[in-house]
A tleap script that builds the chain and sets N, CA, C and O, in Angstrom:
source leaprc.protein.ff14SB
mol = sequence {
  NMET SER TYR PRO ASN MET SER TYR CYS ALA
  ALA GLU ASN THR LEU ASN ALA ILE ASN GLN
  LEU VAL ASP LEU ILE GLN GLU GLY GLU LYS
  ASP GLU ALA VAL LYS THR ARG ASP LYS TYR
  GLU TYR TYR ALA LEU LYS ASN ILE VAL HIE
  GLU ALA LYS LEU LEU SER GLU ILE THR GLU
  ASP LEU LEU ASP LYS TYR ALA CASN
}
set mol.1.N position { 133.108 108.777 101.657 }
set mol.1.CA position { 131.656 108.941 101.612 }
set mol.1.C position { 131.259 109.332 100.193 }
set mol.1.O position { 131.951 110.099 99.524 }
set mol.2.N position { 130.150 108.795 99.760 }
set mol.2.CA position { 129.618 109.101 98.440 }
set mol.2.C position { 128.564 110.206 98.573 }
set mol.2.O position { 127.720 110.168 99.468 }
set mol.3.N position { 128.625 111.180 97.676 }
set mol.3.CA position { 127.680 112.299 97.725 }
set mol.3.C position { 126.792 112.295 96.493 }
set mol.3.O position { 127.235 111.907 95.411 }
set mol.4.N position { 125.529 112.726 96.645 }
set mol.4.CA position { 124.591 112.688 95.527 }
set mol.4.C position { 124.773 113.817 94.512 }
set mol.4.O position { 124.182 113.772 93.433 }
set mol.5.N position { 125.572 114.819 94.836 }
set mol.5.CA position { 125.729 115.975 93.957 }
set mol.5.C position { 127.192 116.257 93.667 }
set mol.5.O position { 128.070 115.950 94.473 }
set mol.6.N position { 127.440 116.840 92.515 }
set mol.6.CA position { 128.779 117.340 92.197 }
set mol.6.C position { 128.979 118.612 93.023 }
set mol.6.O position { 128.016 119.331 93.291 }
set mol.7.N position { 130.201 118.891 93.422 }
set mol.7.CA position { 130.450 120.017 94.320 }
set mol.7.C position { 130.046 121.357 93.717 }
set mol.7.O position { 129.619 122.252 94.447 }
set mol.8.N position { 130.171 121.514 92.403 }
set mol.8.CA position { 129.870 122.808 91.787 }
set mol.8.C position { 128.375 123.130 91.755 }
set mol.8.O position { 128.003 124.287 91.560 }
set mol.9.N position { 127.521 122.137 91.942 }
set mol.9.CA position { 126.075 122.395 91.907 }
set mol.9.C position { 125.363 121.861 93.147 }
set mol.9.O position { 124.138 121.742 93.148 }
set mol.10.N position { 126.105 121.541 94.192 }
set mol.10.CA position { 125.505 120.927 95.383 }
set mol.10.C position { 124.485 121.845 96.050 }
set mol.10.O position { 123.421 121.384 96.462 }
set mol.11.N position { 124.792 123.133 96.162 }
set mol.11.CA position { 123.854 124.047 96.827 }
set mol.11.C position { 122.567 124.191 96.016 }
set mol.11.O position { 121.471 124.156 96.575 }
set mol.12.N position { 122.698 124.352 94.721 }
set mol.12.CA position { 121.508 124.508 93.877 }
set mol.12.C position { 120.646 123.244 93.898 }
set mol.12.O position { 119.426 123.331 94.036 }
set mol.13.N position { 121.264 122.083 93.763 }
set mol.13.CA position { 120.509 120.825 93.780 }
set mol.13.C position { 119.889 120.564 95.145 }
set mol.13.O position { 118.768 120.063 95.233 }
set mol.14.N position { 120.612 120.901 96.212 }
set mol.14.CA position { 120.085 120.704 97.557 }
set mol.14.C position { 118.903 121.624 97.807 }
set mol.14.O position { 117.924 121.219 98.433 }
set mol.15.N position { 118.983 122.842 97.331 }
set mol.15.CA position { 117.849 123.765 97.469 }
set mol.15.C position { 116.617 123.204 96.774 }
set mol.15.O position { 115.511 123.289 97.308 }
set mol.16.N position { 116.795 122.638 95.602 }
set mol.16.CA position { 115.660 122.030 94.901 }
set mol.16.C position { 115.085 120.863 95.703 }
set mol.16.O position { 113.866 120.702 95.775 }
set mol.17.N position { 115.949 120.053 96.301 }
set mol.17.CA position { 115.488 118.928 97.117 }
set mol.17.C position { 114.767 119.423 98.366 }
set mol.17.O position { 113.752 118.850 98.763 }
set mol.18.N position { 115.282 120.480 98.986 }
set mol.18.CA position { 114.628 121.056 100.160 }
set mol.18.C position { 113.243 121.575 99.788 }
set mol.18.O position { 112.273 121.343 100.511 }
set mol.19.N position { 113.152 122.275 98.665 }
set mol.19.CA position { 111.852 122.790 98.224 }
set mol.19.C position { 110.864 121.652 97.983 }
set mol.19.O position { 109.688 121.770 98.327 }
set mol.20.N position { 111.329 120.558 97.397 }
set mol.20.CA position { 110.475 119.397 97.177 }
set mol.20.C position { 109.995 118.829 98.503 }
set mol.20.O position { 108.809 118.538 98.659 }
set mol.21.N position { 110.905 118.668 99.462 }
set mol.21.CA position { 110.536 118.104 100.759 }
set mol.21.C position { 109.573 119.022 101.504 }
set mol.21.O position { 108.635 118.541 102.138 }
set mol.22.N position { 109.785 120.314 101.440 }
set mol.22.CA position { 108.865 121.269 102.078 }
set mol.22.C position { 107.462 121.098 101.496 }
set mol.22.O position { 106.479 121.037 102.234 }
set mol.23.N position { 107.379 121.021 100.177 }
set mol.23.CA position { 106.070 120.836 99.538 }
set mol.23.C position { 105.424 119.526 99.988 }
set mol.23.O position { 104.232 119.499 100.294 }
set mol.24.N position { 106.199 118.441 100.032 }
set mol.24.CA position { 105.659 117.146 100.445 }
set mol.24.C position { 105.144 117.194 101.881 }
set mol.24.O position { 104.069 116.672 102.178 }
set mol.25.N position { 105.908 117.816 102.764 }
set mol.25.CA position { 105.483 117.924 104.165 }
set mol.25.C position { 104.217 118.767 104.274 }
set mol.25.O position { 103.281 118.397 104.982 }
set mol.26.N position { 104.187 119.900 103.575 }
set mol.26.CA position { 103.016 120.777 103.638 }
set mol.26.C position { 101.776 120.121 103.054 }
set mol.26.O position { 100.658 120.437 103.462 }
set mol.27.N position { 101.961 119.210 102.102 }
set mol.27.CA position { 100.838 118.504 101.482 }
set mol.27.C position { 100.440 117.258 102.276 }
set mol.27.O position { 99.505 116.554 101.897 }
set mol.28.N position { 101.145 116.987 103.370 }
set mol.28.CA position { 100.799 115.852 104.214 }
set mol.28.C position { 101.395 114.529 103.765 }
set mol.28.O position { 101.041 113.474 104.292 }
set mol.29.N position { 102.294 114.582 102.797 }
set mol.29.CA position { 102.859 113.354 102.248 }
set mol.29.C position { 103.796 112.623 103.214 }
set mol.29.O position { 104.116 111.455 102.987 }
set mol.30.N position { 104.234 113.275 104.264 }
set mol.30.CA position { 105.139 112.640 105.231 }
set mol.30.C position { 104.452 112.340 106.557 }
set mol.30.O position { 105.082 111.829 107.483 }
set mol.31.N position { 103.161 112.655 106.650 }
set mol.31.CA position { 102.423 112.424 107.891 }
set mol.31.C position { 102.467 110.956 108.314 }
set mol.31.O position { 102.738 110.648 109.475 }
set mol.32.N position { 102.207 110.071 107.388 }
set mol.32.CA position { 102.142 108.644 107.716 }
set mol.32.C position { 103.500 108.124 108.182 }
set mol.32.O position { 103.567 107.309 109.102 }
set mol.33.N position { 104.577 108.587 107.559 }
set mol.33.CA position { 105.921 108.152 107.960 }
set mol.33.C position { 106.208 108.550 109.403 }
set mol.33.O position { 106.848 107.806 110.146 }
set mol.34.N position { 105.728 109.730 109.794 }
set mol.34.CA position { 105.945 110.186 111.175 }
set mol.34.C position { 105.007 109.444 112.130 }
set mol.34.O position { 105.426 109.005 113.201 }
set mol.35.N position { 103.757 109.308 111.745 }
set mol.35.CA position { 102.791 108.613 112.606 }
set mol.35.C position { 103.220 107.182 112.900 }
set mol.35.O position { 103.104 106.718 114.034 }
set mol.36.N position { 103.715 106.482 111.882 }
set mol.36.CA position { 104.088 105.073 112.038 }
set mol.36.C position { 105.562 104.900 112.393 }
set mol.36.O position { 106.041 103.786 112.603 }
set mol.37.N position { 106.259 106.014 112.454 }
set mol.37.CA position { 107.705 105.991 112.727 }
set mol.37.C position { 108.434 105.055 111.770 }
set mol.37.O position { 109.242 104.215 112.169 }
set mol.38.N position { 108.113 105.238 110.487 }
set mol.38.CA position { 108.783 104.483 109.428 }
set mol.38.C position { 110.287 104.559 109.640 }
set mol.38.O position { 110.841 105.645 109.808 }
set mol.39.N position { 110.940 103.419 109.631 }
set mol.39.CA position { 112.343 103.377 110.052 }
set mol.39.C position { 113.281 104.182 109.163 }
set mol.39.O position { 114.366 104.555 109.610 }
set mol.40.N position { 112.906 104.456 107.942 }
set mol.40.CA position { 113.776 105.243 107.071 }
set mol.40.C position { 113.385 106.722 107.059 }
set mol.40.O position { 114.191 107.589 107.399 }
set mol.41.N position { 112.164 106.994 106.672 }
set mol.41.CA position { 111.733 108.389 106.536 }
set mol.41.C position { 111.634 109.103 107.877 }
set mol.41.O position { 112.033 110.263 107.984 }
set mol.42.N position { 111.118 108.447 108.883 }
set mol.42.CA position { 110.981 109.077 110.197 }
set mol.42.C position { 112.338 109.518 110.722 }
set mol.42.O position { 112.509 110.661 111.146 }
set mol.43.N position { 113.295 108.610 110.691 }
set mol.43.CA position { 114.619 108.953 111.222 }
set mol.43.C position { 115.363 109.926 110.318 }
set mol.43.O position { 116.168 110.725 110.797 }
set mol.44.N position { 115.103 109.867 109.030 }
set mol.44.CA position { 115.688 110.857 108.124 }
set mol.44.C position { 115.147 112.248 108.447 }
set mol.44.O position { 115.905 113.218 108.480 }
set mol.45.N position { 113.857 112.345 108.682 }
set mol.45.CA position { 113.263 113.635 109.036 }
set mol.45.C position { 113.825 114.153 110.362 }
set mol.45.O position { 114.111 115.343 110.494 }
set mol.46.N position { 113.981 113.271 111.332 }
set mol.46.CA position { 114.568 113.684 112.618 }
set mol.46.C position { 115.999 114.190 112.416 }
set mol.46.O position { 116.388 115.196 113.009 }
set mol.47.N position { 116.775 113.506 111.592 }
set mol.47.CA position { 118.151 113.923 111.344 }
set mol.47.C position { 118.224 115.221 110.548 }
set mol.47.O position { 119.162 116.002 110.711 }
set mol.48.N position { 117.248 115.448 109.697 }
set mol.48.CA position { 117.218 116.694 108.927 }
set mol.48.C position { 117.115 117.893 109.857 }
set mol.48.O position { 117.718 118.931 109.586 }
set mol.49.N position { 116.371 117.773 110.937 }
set mol.49.CA position { 116.241 118.884 111.887 }
set mol.49.C position { 117.626 119.311 112.375 }
set mol.49.O position { 117.953 120.498 112.359 }
set mol.50.N position { 118.425 118.362 112.800 }
set mol.50.CA position { 119.773 118.659 113.293 }
set mol.50.C position { 120.661 119.212 112.173 }
set mol.50.O position { 121.318 120.239 112.348 }
set mol.51.N position { 120.678 118.542 111.043 }
set mol.51.CA position { 121.553 118.945 109.938 }
set mol.51.C position { 121.152 120.306 109.370 }
set mol.51.O position { 122.012 121.080 108.951 }
set mol.52.N position { 119.857 120.600 109.352 }
set mol.52.CA position { 119.398 121.897 108.840 }
set mol.52.C position { 119.871 123.039 109.735 }
set mol.52.O position { 120.235 124.108 109.244 }
set mol.53.N position { 119.863 122.812 111.042 }
set mol.53.CA position { 120.366 123.834 111.964 }
set mol.53.C position { 121.856 124.061 111.734 }
set mol.53.O position { 122.311 125.202 111.671 }
set mol.54.N position { 122.608 122.982 111.611 }
set mol.54.CA position { 124.049 123.099 111.360 }
set mol.54.C position { 124.305 123.778 110.028 }
set mol.54.O position { 125.149 124.670 109.944 }
set mol.55.N position { 123.593 123.373 108.985 }
set mol.55.CA position { 123.753 123.983 107.669 }
set mol.55.C position { 123.461 125.475 107.715 }
set mol.55.O position { 124.181 126.270 107.110 }
set mol.56.N position { 122.419 125.854 108.422 }
set mol.56.CA position { 122.068 127.262 108.556 }
set mol.56.C position { 123.197 128.056 109.205 }
set mol.56.O position { 123.565 129.131 108.731 }
set mol.57.N position { 123.738 127.520 110.282 }
set mol.57.CA position { 124.816 128.208 110.998 }
set mol.57.C position { 126.070 128.363 110.145 }
set mol.57.O position { 126.629 129.456 110.053 }
set mol.58.N position { 126.511 127.281 109.525 }
set mol.58.CA position { 127.766 127.358 108.779 }
set mol.58.C position { 127.606 128.146 107.476 }
set mol.58.O position { 128.555 128.771 107.003 }
set mol.59.N position { 126.403 128.114 106.902 }
set mol.59.CA position { 126.156 128.911 105.695 }
set mol.59.C position { 126.147 130.400 106.032 }
set mol.59.O position { 126.715 131.207 105.296 }
set mol.60.N position { 125.507 130.765 107.134 }
set mol.60.CA position { 125.521 132.168 107.566 }
set mol.60.C position { 126.949 132.633 107.818 }
set mol.60.O position { 127.316 133.738 107.419 }
set mol.61.N position { 127.754 131.814 108.468 }
set mol.61.CA position { 129.152 132.148 108.713 }
set mol.61.C position { 129.907 132.362 107.407 }
set mol.61.O position { 130.670 133.319 107.272 }
set mol.62.N position { 129.694 131.474 106.455 }
set mol.62.CA position { 130.364 131.581 105.150 }
set mol.62.C position { 129.964 132.862 104.432 }
set mol.62.O position { 130.813 133.578 103.902 }
set mol.63.N position { 128.676 133.144 104.419 }
set mol.63.CA position { 128.196 134.354 103.757 }
set mol.63.C position { 128.690 135.609 104.458 }
set mol.63.O position { 129.076 136.574 103.799 }
set mol.64.N position { 128.684 135.608 105.778 }
set mol.64.CA position { 129.202 136.752 106.523 }
set mol.64.C position { 130.682 136.979 106.235 }
set mol.64.O position { 131.139 138.118 106.139 }
set mol.65.N position { 131.411 135.904 106.101 }
set mol.65.CA position { 132.860 135.986 105.911 }
set mol.65.C position { 133.223 136.536 104.525 }
set mol.65.O position { 134.145 137.341 104.400 }
set mol.66.N position { 132.511 136.110 103.503 }
set mol.66.CA position { 132.908 136.436 102.121 }
set mol.66.C position { 131.949 137.312 101.346 }
set mol.66.O position { 132.366 137.950 100.380 }
set mol.67.N position { 130.694 137.372 101.721 }
set mol.67.CA position { 129.707 138.058 100.885 }
set mol.67.C position { 129.348 139.449 101.398 }
set mol.67.O position { 128.633 140.188 100.721 }
set mol.68.N position { 129.824 139.810 102.559 }
set mol.68.CA position { 129.452 141.132 103.107 }
set mol.68.C position { 130.606 142.083 103.133 }
set mol.68.O position { 130.455 143.227 103.563 }
savepdb mol mol.pdb
quit
């Protein structure tokens, strides 16, 4: 699998991408993709819900294991 980020900066770059997406959603920039069920953005947004929950769980586990 090909990844968009180098491993040493993946968390920082992903956080920036998440912040961008949050701003776009809050500004209504993704409304049309959801309304029309755009085959790329709509399904990407649906998949983000699942992946964000998983990311939250495994990140909390990692931080609990090593940072506390």
